[in-house]
C-alpha positions as CSV (number, residue, x, y, z in Angstrom):
1,M,0.0,0.0,0.0
2,G,1.4,3.4,-1.0
3,D,1.6,6.5,1.2
4,D,-1.7,7.7,-0.2
5,G,-3.5,4.5,0.8
6,E,-3.9,2.9,-2.6
7,L,-5.1,-0.7,-2.7
8,G,-4.7,-0.9,-6.5
9,N,-3.4,-3.7,-8.7
10,T,0.1,-3.0,-10.1
11,A,-1.0,-4.1,-13.5
12,Q,-3.4,-1.0,-13.6
13,P,-2.3,2.6,-14.0
14,V,-2.1,4.4,-10.7
15,R,-4.8,7.0,-10.4
16,L,-3.5,10.4,-9.3
17,P,-5.1,11.8,-6.1
18,A,-6.5,14.9,-7.9
19,G,-8.1,12.7,-10.5
20,R,-9.5,10.4,-7.9
21,K,-10.9,13.3,-5.9
22,A,-12.6,14.6,-9.0
23,E,-14.2,11.2,-9.6
24,I,-15.3,11.0,-6.0
25,A,-16.9,14.4,-6.2
26,A,-18.7,13.5,-9.4
27,Y,-20.0,10.2,-7.9
28,V,-21.2,12.0,-4.7
29,A,-23.0,14.6,-6.9
30,E,-24.6,11.7,-8.8
31,V,-25.9,9.6,-5.9
32,E,-26.3,12.6,-3.5
33,Q,-25.5,10.6,-0.3
34,V,-22.8,7.9,0.2
35,T,-20.8,6.3,2.9
36,V,-17.0,6.0,3.3
37,A,-17.2,2.2,3.0
38,V,-19.0,2.4,-0.4
39,L,-16.5,4.9,-1.7
40,S,-13.6,2.8,-0.5
41,R,-14.9,-0.3,-2.4
42,R,-15.8,1.6,-5.5
43,F,-12.4,3.5,-5.9
44,G,-10.2,0.7,-4.5
45,V,-8.6,2.8,-1.8
46,S,-8.5,2.7,2.0
47,S,-11.1,4.2,4.2
48,D,-8.6,6.6,5.6
49,T,-7.8,7.8,2.1
50,V,-11.4,8.4,1.3
51,R,-11.9,10.3,4.6
52,R,-8.9,12.6,3.7
53,D,-10.3,13.1,0.2
54,L,-13.8,13.9,1.5
55,D,-12.3,16.3,4.1
56,Q,-10.5,18.2,1.4
57,L,-13.5,18.3,-0.9
58,A,-15.6,19.6,1.9
59,A,-13.0,22.2,2.7
60,D,-13.1,23.3,-1.0
61,G,-16.9,23.6,-0.7
62,I,-17.6,20.8,-3.2
63,L,-19.6,18.6,-0.9
64,V,-20.8,18.3,2.7
65,R,-19.2,15.9,5.1
66,T,-21.5,13.8,7.3
67,H,-20.9,11.2,10.0
68,G,-19.5,8.3,8.0
69,G,-19.7,9.7,4.6
70,A,-20.8,12.7,2.5
71,V,-23.7,14.5,0.9
72,S,-23.8,16.5,-2.3
73,R,-24.2,20.2,-2.3
74,S,-27.2,19.9,-4.6
75,A,-28.9,17.7,-2.0
76,M,-28.3,20.3,0.7
77,I,-29.8,23.3,-1.1
78,V,-33.2,21.8,-1.8
79,T,-36.0,23.2,0.4
80,E,-36.9,19.9,1.9
81,K,-33.9,18.1,3.3
82,K,-34.8,14.6,4.5
83,L,-34.5,14.1,8.3
84,D,-32.1,11.1,7.9
85,V,-29.7,13.4,6.0
86,R,-29.9,16.3,8.4
87,M,-29.4,14.1,11.4
88,Q,-25.9,13.2,10.1
89,L,-24.8,16.8,9.7
90,H,-22.8,18.5,12.5
91,T,-23.7,15.8,15.0
92,S,-21.0,16.6,17.5
93,A,-22.0,20.3,17.6
94,K,-25.7,19.4,17.9
95,E,-25.1,17.1,20.8
96,K,-23.1,19.8,22.6
97,I,-25.8,22.4,21.9
98,G,-28.5,20.0,23.1
99,A,-26.7,19.3,26.4
100,L,-26.1,23.0,27.1
101,A,-29.7,24.0,26.1
102,A,-31.0,21.3,28.6
103,T,-29.4,23.4,31.4
104,L,-31.9,26.2,30.6
105,V,-34.9,23.8,31.4
106,D,-36.3,23.9,34.9
107,D,-38.0,20.9,36.5
108,A,-41.8,21.1,36.5
109,S,-41.7,23.7,33.6
110,V,-43.6,23.9,30.4
111,I,-41.5,23.9,27.2
112,M,-42.2,24.0,23.5
113,L,-39.8,22.4,21.0
114,N,-39.9,22.6,17.2
115,A,-39.0,20.0,14.6
116,G,-35.3,20.8,14.2
117,T,-32.7,18.0,14.5
118,T,-30.9,19.9,17.3
119,C,-34.1,19.7,19.3
120,L,-33.9,15.9,19.1
121,A,-30.4,16.2,20.6
122,L,-31.8,18.4,23.3
123,A,-34.6,15.9,24.1
124,R,-31.9,13.2,24.7
125,H,-30.4,15.4,27.4
126,L,-33.5,15.8,29.4
127,G,-33.3,12.5,31.2
128,N,-32.3,14.0,34.5
129,H,-35.2,16.4,34.5
130,R,-38.6,15.7,36.1
131,E,-42.3,16.7,35.8
132,L,-41.9,18.5,32.4
133,T,-44.7,19.4,30.2
134,I,-43.6,19.3,26.5
135,A,-45.5,20.5,23.5
136,T,-44.0,20.0,20.1
137,N,-44.6,19.4,16.4
138,N,-41.6,17.0,16.3
139,L,-42.9,13.5,15.7
140,R,-39.6,12.0,16.9
141,I,-39.6,13.7,20.3
142,P,-41.8,11.0,22.0
143,A,-39.2,8.3,21.2
144,E,-36.2,10.5,22.2
145,V,-37.2,11.9,25.5
146,S,-37.0,9.8,28.7
147,P,-40.5,8.9,30.1
148,K,-39.2,9.7,33.6
149,A,-38.7,13.3,32.7
150,V,-42.2,14.0,31.5
151,N,-45.6,14.5,33.1
152,D,-47.4,15.3,29.9
153,L,-46.3,15.4,26.2
154,Y,-48.5,17.0,23.5
155,L,-48.1,16.9,19.8
156,F,-49.5,19.8,17.7
157,G,-51.8,18.7,14.9
158,G,-51.7,19.7,11.3
159,A,-50.3,18.4,8.0
160,V,-47.6,15.8,8.4
161,R,-44.3,16.5,6.6
162,L,-42.9,13.1,6.1
163,A,-39.4,14.3,5.0
164,G,-39.0,16.3,8.3
165,Q,-41.0,13.9,10.5
166,S,-43.1,16.9,11.8
167,T,-46.5,18.5,11.7
168,V,-47.3,22.0,10.4
169,G,-50.3,23.8,11.7
170,P,-51.5,26.1,14.4
171,V,-49.9,26.1,17.9
172,S,-53.2,25.4,19.6
173,F,-55.5,22.6,20.8
174,R,-59.3,22.4,20.3
175,V,-61.3,21.3,23.3
176,T,-64.8,19.8,23.0
177,G,-67.5,22.1,24.1
178,R,-65.4,25.3,23.6
179,T,-66.0,27.7,20.7
180,S,-62.4,28.7,20.6
181,D,-59.0,27.1,21.0
182,L,-57.3,27.0,24.4
183,E,-54.8,29.8,24.9
184,L,-51.4,28.2,25.4
185,R,-48.3,29.6,27.2
186,C,-44.9,28.0,28.0
187,D,-42.0,28.9,30.3
188,L,-39.4,28.3,27.6
189,A,-39.5,27.8,23.8
190,L,-36.4,26.0,22.4
191,I,-36.4,26.6,18.7
192,S,-33.9,25.2,16.1
193,V,-33.6,27.4,13.1
194,G,-32.0,27.2,9.6
195,A,-30.1,30.5,9.7
196,V,-29.1,33.3,12.0
197,S,-28.0,36.7,10.6
198,A,-27.5,40.2,11.8
199,D,-30.1,41.7,9.3
200,G,-32.5,38.8,8.8
201,G,-32.8,37.5,12.4
202,Y,-33.8,33.9,12.6
203,S,-35.1,32.2,9.5
204,T,-35.9,28.9,7.8
205,S,-36.7,27.7,4.3
206,N,-40.4,26.9,4.7
207,V,-43.2,29.5,5.2
208,S,-45.6,27.3,7.2
209,E,-42.8,26.1,9.4
210,A,-41.6,29.7,10.0
211,V,-45.2,30.7,11.1
212,M,-45.4,27.8,13.5
213,M,-42.0,28.5,15.0
214,G,-43.0,32.2,15.4
215,E,-46.1,31.2,17.2
216,M,-44.1,29.1,19.7
217,I,-41.8,32.1,20.3
218,A,-44.8,34.4,20.9
219,R,-46.2,32.1,23.5
220,A,-43.0,31.8,25.6
221,S,-41.8,33.6,28.6
222,R,-38.2,32.9,27.6
223,V,-36.8,31.9,24.2
224,A,-33.7,30.0,23.3
225,I,-32.6,29.7,19.7
226,L,-30.5,26.6,18.9
227,A,-28.2,26.8,15.9
228,D,-24.8,25.4,15.2
229,S,-22.2,27.7,13.6
230,S,-22.9,26.5,10.1
231,K,-26.2,28.4,10.3
232,F,-24.5,31.8,10.6
233,G,-24.8,33.7,7.4
234,A,-27.4,34.9,4.9
235,P,-31.0,34.6,5.9
236,L,-33.2,31.9,4.4
237,F,-36.5,32.4,2.6
238,A,-38.9,32.9,5.6
239,Q,-38.1,34.9,8.7
240,V,-39.1,33.2,12.0
241,A,-38.5,36.2,14.2
242,A,-36.3,39.3,14.6
243,L,-32.9,38.9,16.3
244,G,-34.2,40.5,19.6
245,A,-37.0,37.9,20.0
246,A,-34.7,35.5,21.7
247,D,-33.2,35.6,25.2
248,Y,-30.4,33.1,24.3
249,L,-28.6,31.8,21.3
250,V,-27.2,28.4,22.1
251,T,-24.4,27.5,19.6
252,D,-21.1,25.7,19.3
253,K,-18.7,28.6,18.2
254,E,-18.4,32.3,18.7
255,P,-20.5,34.2,16.1
256,P,-18.7,36.3,13.6
257,P,-18.1,40.0,14.7
258,E,-21.0,41.6,12.9
259,L,-23.5,39.0,14.2
260,A,-22.0,39.1,17.7
261,D,-22.3,42.9,17.8
262,A,-26.0,42.7,16.7
263,L,-26.8,40.0,19.2
264,Q,-25.3,42.1,22.0
265,R,-27.2,45.2,20.9
266,H,-30.5,43.2,21.0
267,G,-29.7,41.7,24.5
268,V,-29.3,38.1,23.3
269,R,-27.0,36.1,25.4
270,V,-24.7,33.7,23.5
271,L,-24.2,30.4,25.3
272,L,-21.3,28.2,24.2
273,P,-20.4,24.7,25.5
274,S,-17.2,26.0,27.0
275,A,-18.9,28.7,28.9
276,E,-20.6,28.5,32.3
277,P,-24.3,27.6,32.1
278,P,-26.7,30.5,33.0
279,A,-27.7,30.9,36.6
C-alpha cells in the first residue's frame, strides 16, 4: 500500500489523487449521499484515504461531510432536506448544543420544541429532569425523551411533513364544548432554526414552518434559539423572528463579529459549550 493508501493492482495505472478526488466528487454529486465504505470499495482505496479526500473536498466547498460519509451540495440546497440526511450533519455540535440547552430547562416547567434535529439532541439530554410538560410538532420527540422526565407530552396537529417527521399547523388545541381554542403559554421555547444573521434575524426555508416557530416564540416567557455555527450567514426564505425575539442563542462557536455585535445590541445572550451555564 502506498503513502496515499492505494489498494490498487500494479497491472493497472495508478490514479492520481487529484483525479480520484474529482471522480469521488462526481460520484457523490450523482448519488447525493454515500458512505465512506461504499467509496472505499468503489475506488479501491483505504477508508482513511477516502476520509482525507472527503475532508479536502468539503474544505473546498464541493460537498458536505457527514458522520461516516458525504452529501452532495445539490442535495443540501433543496428546500426539503430529509431528516435522515440532516441528522448526520454537524452531529457533535448538535449534541453539545443540546446538552447546554438542557441546562436552561427547569424541572416542572412547560417547554415547546420545534422540529429541528438539534431539538432531538436536546430531548436526549432531558433524562435527569422531572415533571416536564412538553408541547411539540416534532414526531420524533416522544421516542427520544425519557418517560421519567415528562408528566405530559403534547403533539400539535396539522399536516404531516414526512421528510421532516413533523407537523405543520396552528400552535393550539381544540377542546370539545369550547367555541375557541385554548390559549397556550410556555415557560421556555427552544427553537432550532435554519439560519441566523444580523439583518435577517432567525429564518428557515419553509413559510408554514416559520409561522409555527414564530407562534411558539410568541407564547413563551423565555426563548432559546438553537443553531450550530454552520447556520451563521445569509437569511433563508422565511423569517421566523427578529434577532431580539430570543433571550439566548445556544451555539457551538463564537458568532462572527457583525453578528456578535448585533446579538449584543439586542440583548441576546450567546451560550457556548465551553462557557458556564446560565444561573
